[in-house]
RODRENMAR-605825 format. One record per residue (C-alpha): x, y, z; residue in one letter; chain. Coordinates in steps of 0.02 Angstrom, whole numbers. Each point is the difference from the previous one (the first is absolute). Layout:
<nodes>
+--------+--------+--------+-------+-------+
|     px |     py |     pz | lokol | torza |
+--------+--------+--------+-------+-------+
|      X |      Y |      Z |     A |     A |
...
+--------+--------+--------+-------+-------+
</nodes>
This chain:
<nodes>
+--------+--------+--------+-------+-------+
|     px |     py |     pz | lokol | torza |
+--------+--------+--------+-------+-------+
|   2572 | -14111 |   1753 |     X |     A |
|   -150 |     34 |   -128 |     X |     A |
|     90 |    122 |   -119 |     X |     A |
|    -93 |     74 |    -95 |     X |     A |
|   -475 |    439 |   -642 |     X |     A |
|   -125 |      8 |    134 |     X |     A |
|   -131 |   -117 |      4 |     X |     A |
|   -181 |     32 |     -4 |     X |     A |
|    -97 |     -9 |    152 |     X |     A |
|   -175 |     -8 |      3 |     X |     A |
|   -151 |    -96 |     69 |     X |     A |
|    -95 |    -24 |   -181 |     X |     A |
|   -120 |   -127 |    -49 |     X |     A |
|   -177 |    -33 |     38 |     X |     A |
|    -50 |   -157 |    -45 |     X |     A |
|     72 |    -76 |   -138 |     X |     A |
|    -73 |   -104 |   -145 |     X |     A |
|     50 |   -181 |      0 |     X |     A |
|     92 |      7 |   -166 |     X |     A |
|    153 |    109 |    -34 |     X |     A |
|    180 |    -36 |    -26 |     X |     A |
|    137 |     45 |     95 |     X |     A |
|     82 |    177 |    -35 |     X |     A |
|    181 |     10 |    -79 |     X |     A |
|    148 |     81 |     80 |     X |     A |
|    -41 |     58 |    181 |     X |     A |
|   -174 |     58 |    -39 |     X |     A |
|   -144 |    -72 |    111 |     X |     A |
|   -131 |   -116 |    -69 |     X |     A |
|   -167 |     78 |    -58 |     X |     A |
|    -87 |    -72 |    162 |     X |     A |
|    144 |      3 |    137 |     X |     A |
|    -54 |     83 |    148 |     X |     A |
|    177 |     61 |     60 |     X |     A |
|    157 |     54 |   -113 |     X |     A |
|    172 |     -7 |     40 |     X |     A |
|     36 |    117 |    141 |     X |     A |
|    181 |    -10 |     57 |     X |     A |
|    136 |    117 |    -82 |     X |     A |
|    169 |   -110 |     -8 |     X |     A |
|    126 |    130 |    -39 |     X |     A |
|     72 |     30 |    172 |     X |     A |
|    -11 |   -180 |     36 |     X |     A |
|     98 |    -17 |   -184 |     X |     A |
|    137 |    128 |     64 |     X |     A |
|     14 |    -74 |    174 |     X |     A |
|     63 |   -159 |   -106 |     X |     A |
|    126 |    107 |    -64 |     X |     A |
|     87 |     45 |    153 |     X |     A |
|    167 |    -65 |     39 |     X |     A |
|     -2 |   -135 |    127 |     X |     A |
|    136 |     16 |    153 |     X |     A |
|    153 |    -88 |    -17 |     X |     A |
|    108 |     -6 |    141 |     X |     A |
|    168 |     40 |      5 |     X |     A |
|    102 |   -127 |    103 |     X |     A |
|    147 |     48 |     84 |     X |     A |
|    163 |    -94 |    -89 |     X |     A |
|    135 |     58 |    152 |     X |     A |
|     32 |    -58 |    184 |     X |     A |
|    -80 |    133 |     98 |     X |     A |
|    132 |     60 |    119 |     X |     A |
|    -12 |    -20 |    201 |     X |     A |
|    -48 |    147 |    115 |     X |     A |
|    150 |     82 |     71 |     X |     A |
|     73 |   -100 |    163 |     X |     A |
|    -59 |    161 |     92 |     X |     A |
|   -171 |     -5 |    -57 |     X |     A |
|   -139 |     44 |    114 |     X |     A |
|   -127 |   -142 |     28 |     X |     A |
|   -132 |     99 |    -87 |     X |     A |
|    124 |     16 |   -160 |     X |     A |
|     17 |   -195 |      4 |     X |     A |
|   -181 |    -38 |     24 |     X |     A |
|    -55 |    136 |   -142 |     X |     A |
|    138 |   -107 |   -117 |     X |     A |
|    -71 |   -161 |     52 |     X |     A |
|   -191 |     58 |    -42 |     X |     A |
|     45 |     63 |   -157 |     X |     A |
|     56 |   -165 |    -51 |     X |     A |
|   -149 |    -89 |     79 |     X |     A |
|   -106 |    127 |    -68 |     X |     A |
|     64 |      8 |   -181 |     X |     A |
|     87 |   -142 |    -23 |     X |     A |
|    113 |     -3 |   -174 |     X |     A |
|    -84 |    166 |    -57 |     X |     A |
|     90 |     79 |    148 |     X |     A |
|    166 |     87 |    -56 |     X |     A |
|     67 |     77 |    150 |     X |     A |
|     80 |    167 |     24 |     X |     A |
|     -7 |     90 |   -172 |     X |     A |
|     16 |    180 |    -68 |     X |     A |
|   -129 |     89 |   -115 |     X |     A |
|    133 |    -14 |   -162 |     X |     A |
|     32 |   -184 |     40 |     X |     A |
|   -165 |    -44 |     -7 |     X |     A |
|    -36 |    103 |   -160 |     X |     A |
|    155 |    -90 |    -74 |     X |     A |
|    -77 |   -181 |     35 |     X |     A |
|   -167 |     60 |    -76 |     X |     A |
|     72 |     84 |   -155 |     X |     A |
|     -3 |   -159 |   -105 |     X |     A |
|   -138 |    -99 |     97 |     X |     A |
|   -181 |     -6 |    -81 |     X |     A |
|   -142 |     97 |     59 |     X |     A |
|    -94 |    -88 |    161 |     X |     A |
|    170 |    -26 |     52 |     X |     A |
|     24 |     29 |    212 |     X |     A |
|    102 |    -25 |    129 |     X |     A |
|     12 |     65 |    194 |     X |     A |
|    167 |     81 |     75 |     X |     A |
|     19 |     89 |    150 |     X |     A |
|     54 |    191 |    -36 |     X |     A |
|    172 |     74 |     77 |     X |     A |
|   -117 |    132 |     89 |     X |     A |
|   -136 |    -86 |     35 |     X |     A |
|    -82 |      5 |    172 |     X |     A |
|   -122 |   -151 |     43 |     X |     A |
|    -51 |    -33 |   -186 |     X |     A |
|     41 |    -93 |   -148 |     X |     A |
|     15 |     44 |   -192 |     X |     A |
|    -99 |    -81 |   -131 |     X |     A |
|     71 |     37 |   -174 |     X |     A |
|    -87 |    -29 |   -148 |     X |     A |
|     -5 |     13 |   -197 |     X |     A |
|   -125 |     72 |    -92 |     X |     A |
|    -22 |     73 |   -171 |     X |     A |
|    207 |    -29 |    -13 |     X |     A |
|     21 |    140 |    148 |     X |     A |
|     39 |    -69 |    192 |     X |     A |
|   -114 |     53 |    130 |     X |     A |
|     29 |    -17 |    194 |     X |     A |
|   -110 |      9 |    152 |     X |     A |
|      1 |    -23 |    173 |     X |     A |
|    -54 |   -175 |     56 |     X |     A |
|    -56 |    -42 |    186 |     X |     A |
|    -62 |   -151 |     60 |     X |     A |
|   -108 |    -15 |    179 |     X |     A |
|    -38 |   -191 |     61 |     X |     A |
|   -185 |    -46 |    -25 |     X |     A |
|    -35 |    146 |   -123 |     X |     A |
|    117 |    -28 |   -161 |     X |     A |
|    119 |     79 |   -106 |     X |     A |
|    -34 |    173 |    -53 |     X |     A |
|     77 |    174 |    -57 |     X |     A |
|     13 |    151 |    114 |     X |     A |
|   -136 |    116 |    -32 |     X |     A |
|   -108 |   -150 |    -88 |     X |     A |
|   -154 |    -71 |     83 |     X |     A |
|      0 |   -174 |   -103 |     X |     A |
|     74 |   -153 |    102 |     X |     A |
|     51 |   -160 |   -104 |     X |     A |
|     81 |   -176 |     71 |     X |     A |
|    141 |     16 |   -109 |     X |     A |
|    120 |    116 |    -88 |     X |     A |
|    -47 |    -96 |   -152 |     X |     A |
|   -179 |     61 |      9 |     X |     A |
|     32 |    177 |     30 |     X |     A |
|    109 |      9 |   -172 |     X |     A |
|   -139 |    -91 |   -102 |     X |     A |
|   -113 |    121 |     68 |     X |     A |
|    116 |    147 |    -19 |     X |     A |
|     36 |    -44 |   -165 |     X |     A |
|   -176 |    -30 |    -72 |     X |     A |
|    -35 |    191 |     74 |     X |     A |
|    143 |     73 |    -93 |     X |     A |
|    -51 |    -82 |   -156 |     X |     A |
|   -176 |     57 |     10 |     X |     A |
|     48 |    180 |     44 |     X |     A |
|    125 |    -11 |   -156 |     X |     A |
|   -115 |    -79 |   -125 |     X |     A |
|   -183 |     21 |     72 |     X |     A |
|    -11 |    169 |     34 |     X |     A |
|   -138 |     60 |   -135 |     X |     A |
|   -113 |   -156 |     55 |     X |     A |
|     27 |     65 |    194 |     X |     A |
|    -35 |    164 |    -40 |     X |     A |
|   -163 |    -55 |    -81 |     X |     A |
|    -57 |   -100 |    148 |     X |     A |
|     37 |    139 |     96 |     X |     A |
|   -119 |    122 |   -107 |     X |     A |
|   -155 |   -125 |     15 |     X |     A |
|   -156 |     78 |     56 |     X |     A |
|   -152 |    -75 |     92 |     X |     A |
|    -66 |    -25 |   -150 |     X |     A |
|    106 |   -161 |    -49 |     X |     A |
|    -88 |    -79 |    151 |     X |     A |
|   -149 |    -50 |   -101 |     X |     A |
|    105 |    -81 |   -135 |     X |     A |
|    125 |    -75 |    128 |     X |     A |
|     45 |   -199 |     31 |     X |     A |
|   -102 |     20 |    176 |     X |     A |
|   -161 |     42 |   -108 |     X |     A |
|     -5 |    -91 |   -155 |     X |     A |
|     34 |   -152 |    108 |     X |     A |
|   -110 |     26 |    147 |     X |     A |
|   -147 |     82 |    -67 |     X |     A |
|   -114 |   -115 |    -15 |     X |     A |
|     54 |    -45 |    190 |     X |     A |
|    -28 |    174 |     63 |     X |     A |
|   -174 |     12 |    -87 |     X |     A |
|    -62 |   -157 |     90 |     X |     A |
|     54 |     80 |    163 |     X |     A |
|    -83 |    141 |    -20 |     X |     A |
|   -167 |    -86 |    -49 |     X |     A |
|     39 |    -87 |    170 |     X |     A |
|     12 |    165 |     86 |     X |     A |
|   -128 |     60 |    -70 |     X |     A |
|   -131 |   -104 |     92 |     X |     A |
|     76 |     49 |    148 |     X |     A |
|    -47 |    161 |    111 |     X |     A |
|    132 |    106 |     72 |     X |     A |
|      1 |     56 |    181 |     X |     A |
|   -121 |    153 |     14 |     X |     A |
|    176 |    101 |     49 |     X |     A |
|     77 |    -57 |   -176 |     X |     A |
|   -136 |     67 |   -105 |     X |     A |
|    -10 |    164 |     25 |     X |     A |
|    198 |     -6 |    -24 |     X |     A |
|    -23 |   -101 |   -171 |     X |     A |
|   -137 |    111 |    -64 |     X |     A |
|    121 |    172 |     38 |     X |     A |
|    146 |   -100 |    -98 |     X |     A |
|   -109 |    -53 |   -136 |     X |     A |
|    -44 |    182 |    -23 |     X |     A |
|    179 |     67 |      7 |     X |     A |
|     52 |   -130 |   -117 |     X |     A |
|   -158 |     54 |   -124 |     X |     A |
|     58 |    191 |      2 |     X |     A |
|    182 |    -65 |    -20 |     X |     A |
|    -54 |    -82 |   -163 |     X |     A |
|    -99 |    137 |    -54 |     X |     A |
|    148 |    124 |     17 |     X |     A |
|    103 |   -120 |   -110 |     X |     A |
|   -115 |    -37 |   -129 |     X |     A |
|     47 |    130 |   -115 |     X |     A |
|    186 |    -38 |     15 |     X |     A |
|     10 |   -193 |     -2 |     X |     A |
|    -74 |   -124 |   -112 |     X |     A |
|   -115 |   -130 |     74 |     X |     A |
|     61 |   -140 |     82 |     X |     A |
|     12 |   -151 |   -103 |     X |     A |
|   -119 |   -105 |    120 |     X |     A |
|   -122 |     27 |    143 |     X |     A |
|    113 |    -18 |    167 |     X |     A |
|    -44 |   -159 |     79 |     X |     A |
|     67 |     50 |    178 |     X |     A |
|   -137 |     28 |     98 |     X |     A |
|     -9 |    172 |    107 |     X |     A |
|      4 |   -127 |    160 |     X |     A |
|    187 |    -33 |    -54 |     X |     A |
|     53 |    184 |      7 |     X |     A |
|    147 |    -36 |    117 |     X |     A |
|    193 |     29 |    -23 |     X |     A |
|    127 |   -137 |    -38 |     X |     A |
|    113 |    -49 |    140 |     X |     A |
|    168 |    -37 |    -90 |     X |     A |
|    151 |    -50 |     52 |     X |     A |
|    171 |    -47 |    -59 |     X |     A |
|     10 |   -173 |    -70 |     X |     A |
|    143 |   -127 |    -71 |     X |     A |
|    -90 |   -106 |   -120 |     X |     A |
|     36 |   -175 |    -46 |     X |     A |
|     12 |    -41 |   -179 |     X |     A |
|    -61 |    129 |   -129 |     X |     A |
|   -123 |    131 |     48 |     X |     A |
|    -78 |    134 |   -108 |     X |     A |
|    -88 |    165 |     49 |     X |     A |
|   -192 |     -9 |      6 |     X |     A |
|     -5 |    177 |    -48 |     X |     A |
|    103 |     36 |   -152 |     X |     A |
|     22 |   -182 |    -50 |     X |     A |
|    200 |     -5 |    -15 |     X |     A |
|    119 |   -109 |    100 |     X |     A |
|     69 |     31 |    198 |     X |     A |
|    167 |     -2 |    -44 |     X |     A |
|    147 |    -27 |    120 |     X |     A |
|     41 |   -155 |    141 |     X |     A |
|    -90 |     78 |    152 |     X |     A |
|   -116 |    139 |     66 |     X |     A |
|    -74 |     -2 |   -189 |     X |     A |
|   -140 |    100 |     30 |     X |     A |
|   -145 |     13 |    128 |     X |     A |
|   -138 |   -104 |     51 |     X |     A |
|   -192 |     21 |     68 |     X |     A |
|     -3 |    -97 |    158 |     X |     A |
|   -191 |     10 |    -12 |     X |     A |
|    -43 |    -46 |   -170 |     X |     A |
|    167 |    -71 |    -81 |     X |     A |
|     15 |    148 |   -121 |     X |     A |
|    180 |     -1 |    -62 |     X |     A |
|     93 |    151 |    -95 |     X |     A |
|    159 |     98 |    -16 |     X |     A |
|     27 |    145 |    141 |     X |     A |
|    -42 |    124 |   -102 |     X |     A |
|   -151 |    -71 |    -85 |     X |     A |
|    -69 |    -44 |    168 |     X |     A |
|     -4 |    198 |     30 |     X |     A |
|   -145 |      1 |   -149 |     X |     A |
|   -109 |   -144 |     55 |     X |     A |
|   -159 |     57 |     44 |     X |     A |
|    -78 |    -24 |    178 |     X |     A |
|    -84 |   -150 |    -40 |     X |     A |
|     87 |   -150 |     93 |     X |     A |
|   -123 |   -143 |    -11 |     X |     A |
|     62 |   -121 |    157 |     X |     A |
|   -154 |   -118 |    -69 |     X |     A |
|    105 |    -26 |   -171 |     X |     A |
|    145 |    -75 |     96 |     X |     A |
|   -101 |   -182 |     36 |     X |     A |
|    -26 |     10 |   -185 |     X |     A |
|    161 |     44 |    -83 |     X |     A |
|     35 |   -132 |   -106 |     X |     A |
|    117 |    -92 |   -114 |     X |     A |
|    -19 |     74 |   -175 |     X |     A |
|    132 |    141 |    -34 |     X |     A |
|    125 |    -81 |    103 |     X |     A |
|    173 |    -54 |    -43 |     X |     A |
|     21 |   -190 |    -56 |     X |     A |
|    128 |    -36 |    120 |     X |     A |
|    -74 |     85 |    139 |     X |     A |
|   -151 |    -99 |    -11 |     X |     A |
|     88 |   -179 |    -15 |     X |     A |
|     94 |     71 |    170 |     X |     A |
|   -176 |     11 |     86 |     X |     A |
|    -36 |   -169 |    -65 |     X |     A |
|    176 |   -115 |     54 |     X |     A |
|    -85 |   -160 |    -35 |     X |     A |
|    -61 |     54 |   -174 |     X |     A |
|    131 |     57 |   -149 |     X |     A |
|   -176 |     48 |    -94 |     X |     A |
|   -109 |    136 |     55 |     X |     A |
|   -191 |    -73 |     38 |     X |     A |
|    -56 |    118 |   -123 |     X |     A |
|     79 |    -81 |   -148 |     X |     A |
|    -26 |   -167 |     72 |     X |     A |
|   -202 |      7 |     43 |     X |     A |
|    -13 |     95 |   -177 |     X |     A |
|    105 |   -139 |    -95 |     X |     A |
|    -96 |   -154 |     90 |     X |     A |
|   -163 |     78 |    -47 |     X |     A |
|     58 |     25 |   -166 |     X |     A |
|     51 |   -163 |    -52 |     X |     A |
|   -143 |    -84 |     86 |     X |     A |
|   -123 |     81 |   -112 |     X |     A |
|     76 |    115 |   -129 |     X |     A |
|    113 |    -96 |    -74 |     X |     A |
|   -140 |    -36 |   -155 |     X |     A |
|    -77 |    171 |     23 |     X |     A |
|     42 |     88 |   -182 |     X |     A |
|    107 |    149 |     18 |     X |     A |
|     55 |    -23 |    170 |     X |     A |
|    109 |    135 |     54 |     X |     A |
|    -34 |     95 |   -141 |     X |     A |
|   -199 |     41 |     10 |     X |     A |
|    -19 |    105 |    145 |     X |     A |
|   -115 |     -7 |    148 |     X |     A |
|    -96 |    136 |     61 |     X |     A |
|     93 |    129 |    117 |     X |     A |
|   -124 |     27 |    116 |     X |     A |
|      7 |   -193 |     37 |     X |     A |
|    188 |     -6 |      4 |     X |     A |
|     15 |    141 |    112 |     X |     A |
|   -118 |    -84 |    112 |     X |     A |
|    119 |   -144 |      7 |     X |     A |
|    130 |    100 |     24 |     X |     A |
|    -69 |     84 |    163 |     X |     A |
|    -35 |   -173 |     54 |     X |     A |
|    166 |    -80 |    -25 |     X |     A |
|     63 |    171 |    113 |     X |     A |
|   -102 |    -21 |    132 |     X |     A |
|    -20 |   -201 |     10 |     X |     A |
|    163 |    -78 |    -73 |     X |     A |
|     11 |   -170 |    -31 |     X |     A |
|   -198 |    -21 |     82 |     X |     A |
|    -74 |     91 |   -150 |     X |     A |
|   -121 |    -97 |    -77 |     X |     A |
|     25 |    -13 |   -182 |     X |     A |
|   -106 |   -145 |    -41 |     X |     A |
|    -95 |     20 |   -159 |     X |     A |
|   -161 |     14 |    116 |     X |     A |
|     93 |    174 |     50 |     X |     A |
|     78 |     37 |   -174 |     X |     A |
|    -96 |   -102 |   -135 |     X |     A |
|    105 |     92 |   -134 |     X |     A |
|    176 |    -62 |     -9 |     X |     A |
|     56 |    149 |    -84 |     X |     A |
|    -17 |     82 |    136 |     X |     A |
|    113 |   -102 |    103 |     X |     A |
|    132 |      9 |   -144 |     X |     A |
|    -28 |    186 |     -2 |     X |     A |
|     51 |     18 |    168 |     X |     A |
|    157 |   -105 |    -19 |     X |     A |
|     59 |    118 |   -153 |     X |     A |
|    -50 |    158 |    133 |     X |     A |
|    108 |    -72 |    126 |     X |     A |
|    153 |     -9 |   -103 |     X |     A |
|    -25 |    160 |    -87 |     X |     A |
|      2 |     92 |    180 |     X |     A |
|    160 |    -77 |     54 |     X |     A |
|    131 |    161 |     22 |     X |     A |
|    122 |   -122 |    -66 |     X |     A |
|    -52 |   -102 |   -149 |     X |     A |
|     28 |   -174 |      2 |     X |     A |
|    123 |     -8 |   -123 |     X |     A |
|    115 |    137 |     96 |     X |     A |
|     75 |    158 |    -67 |     X |     A |
|    167 |    -65 |     37 |     X |     A |
|    -32 |   -176 |   -105 |     X |     A |
|    -87 |     70 |   -145 |     X |     A |
|    136 |     33 |   -112 |     X |     A |
|     77 |   -184 |     37 |     X |     A |
|   -169 |    -65 |    -61 |     X |     A |
|    -15 |     94 |   -146 |     X |     A |
|    189 |    -33 |    -63 |     X |     A |
|    -60 |   -179 |     27 |     X |     A |
|   -153 |     35 |   -104 |     X |     A |
|     88 |     56 |   -149 |     X |     A |
|    110 |   -136 |     -7 |     X |     A |
|    -33 |   -113 |   -152 |     X |     A |
|     72 |   -175 |     46 |     X |     A |
|   -131 |    -80 |    129 |     X |     A |
|    126 |    -92 |     97 |     X |     A |
|     93 |    166 |     25 |     X |     A |
|   -169 |    101 |     38 |     X |     A |
|    -39 |   -129 |    137 |     X |     A |
|    157 |      1 |     80 |     X |     A |
|      5 |    189 |     -3 |     X |     A |
|   -175 |     19 |     66 |     X |     A |
|     47 |   -128 |    138 |     X |     A |
|    126 |    124 |     44 |     X |     A |
|   -114 |    141 |      9 |     X |     A |
|   -117 |   -105 |    104 |     X |     A |
|    167 |      6 |    131 |     X |     A |
|    -21 |    186 |      2 |     X |     A |
|   -166 |      6 |     72 |     X |     A |
|    -30 |     28 |    201 |     X |     A |
|    -47 |   -170 |     77 |     X |     A |
|   -186 |     51 |      7 |     X |     A |
|    -20 |     60 |   -187 |     X |     A |
|     99 |   -151 |    -46 |     X |     A |
|   -134 |   -131 |     85 |     X |     A |
|   -141 |    108 |    -72 |     X |     A |
|     47 |      8 |   -169 |     X |     A |
|     34 |   -184 |      0 |     X |     A |
|   -168 |    -34 |     76 |     X |     A |
|   -102 |    114 |   -135 |     X |     A |
|    113 |    -69 |   -160 |     X |     A |
|    -58 |   -175 |     63 |     X |     A |
|   -177 |     55 |     25 |     X |     A |
|     -1 |     80 |   -170 |     X |     A |
|     87 |   -150 |    -97 |     X |     A |
|   -163 |   -100 |     77 |     X |     A |
|   -114 |    126 |    -57 |     X |     A |
|     89 |     21 |   -186 |     X |     A |
|    -22 |   -207 |    -21 |     X |     A |
|   -189 |     23 |     10 |     X |     A |
|     32 |    126 |   -180 |     X |     A |
|   -120 |   -111 |   -103 |     X |     A |
|   -138 |     31 |    133 |     X |     A |
|     44 |    178 |     79 |     X |     A |
|     65 |     57 |   -142 |     X |     A |
|    162 |     84 |    102 |     X |     A |
|    167 |    -60 |    -46 |     X |     A |
|    184 |     45 |     62 |     X |     A |
|      0 |    155 |   -128 |     X |     A |
|   -163 |     66 |     57 |     X |     A |
|     19 |    -37 |    178 |     X |     A |
|    155 |    101 |    -21 |     X |     A |
|    -98 |    140 |   -108 |     X |     A |
|    -99 |     25 |    168 |     X |     A |
|    125 |     -5 |    164 |     X |     A |
|    145 |     84 |   -103 |     X |     A |
|    -54 |    181 |     58 |     X |     A |
|    -50 |    -83 |    170 |     X |     A |
|    163 |   -109 |     38 |     X |     A |
|    139 |    112 |    -76 |     X |     A |
|     80 |    157 |     57 |     X |     A |
|    -22 |     88 |   -165 |     X |     A |
|    -21 |    190 |    -11 |     X |     A |
|   -172 |     90 |     10 |     X |     A |
|     38 |     89 |   -170 |     X |     A |
|     41 |   -191 |    -93 |     X |     A |
|   -136 |    -41 |   -101 |     X |     A |
|     74 |   -124 |   -116 |     X |     A |
|     54 |   -161 |     99 |     X |     A |
|     29 |   -127 |   -128 |     X |     A |
|    166 |    -46 |     65 |     X |     A |
|    -80 |    -18 |    186 |     X |     A |
|   -133 |   -103 |    -71 |     X |     A |
|    114 |   -104 |    -85 |     X |     A |
|    122 |    -12 |    139 |     X |     A |
|   -142 |    -67 |    125 |     X |     A |
|    -80 |   -117 |   -133 |     X |     A |
|    175 |    -92 |     12 |     X |     A |
|     -8 |      9 |    179 |     X |     A |
|   -175 |    -83 |     21 |     X |     A |
|     42 |   -124 |   -142 |     X |     A |
|    182 |    -54 |     80 |     X |     A |
|    -37 |     19 |    207 |     X |     A |
|     30 |   -161 |     47 |     X |     A |
|    166 |     -6 |    -75 |     X |     A |
|     54 |    189 |     50 |     X |     A |
|    -54 |    -30 |    171 |     X |     A |
|     79 |   -154 |     -5 |     X |     A |
|    162 |     51 |    -42 |     X |     A |
|      1 |    156 |    119 |     X |     A |
+--------+--------+--------+-------+-------+
</nodes>
């Protein structure tokens, strides 16, 4: 199971210059076409939720009395096969609470209450208190609690999901309350619009050349007039929107949202916050793929864009999810292709990765990679400025919801970086690397070895390990947005680049 200060959302950046260095802290580069969009607070809170800990039965369960009915014997045998060693047999309320009294949060077991009628009882401990729930099972459906809609393959999964939701209710209520108070103005600055604005404009242009059926013309004219009247009414009350709406009127149709269980890590495309939980975390539009919290979906405008579903891409998608979509390649194709191009024609380019490419060209390449995947033409003929390729790679890494050096592993890397003795430092870094998920581990190794090769041409490109670390620290490391002094992070990343072969060899 994947257990798991607001970041700015924007689509800023027109055509950037070919000069300029990377920003410090979490700030975007001067010509960056897209800033960070995802908010990590709920994800970090989910990581802190207690893990399920089954309490195994240490006693021999008594057999049913000799005069028991066939139904009672069958029920007893069923409990043993369904719940295994987590089943403690017939046990009363007080005895169950005594068993949980000295256990840690997340501990749980299944019992049969003396007064039960067709159900078992799930007893667990959270926030130092016992909780009891009526537990049922239906073949082909799964385990579920009486009165709840969620279904689970195992009791362990059920407890994991429950502990996450308890933890969120206890610690995340201010953030959840803020999510519930979002307005429709949030839509214009949402990840959905930030990541897909150029695609939506392209679709709008396509549709602009098509004439709608005669019956639709009058309907569209009426809708447009009604919208203009509403905008006039709100003009005195609301500030003007930050950007023109790229979604054409022809797309004014409702979304078809359905509750969805997401595999891997997913974020709400409306409010940018994490979709917490283990199952039924949110909703997804079956027509265009818009992903949101259930409450956020109620605020999304009637602007479903089914055509966008065919060009929803890889930028802004969790790295582990991306690698699962490409089982034969541990490195996402965006990273592979960009590195290949930089190594083919950018190793001797002065200021490679420090000098920015044009934001419009980076955004155009992003669109092409989202639409065409590995077939994208990234040759010198298509993109003569190799800084555009380098900028696109940095953009992909910057838009990862979970940075390459993850929130969990970050403290271990920083402890290693502060160690003075080089041998001990490399050993600690090797241990930190092992804390990374497999997808992050492989991609980080791939990137560090690439940056080491770039640094080997320092005499020409003027980019040594420290300079590259200065550029990539805000992109690869999970630093808080307000942090502006990245001296320690840069030193740590510089050491990683310098000793990457030794560190990953040891790990």
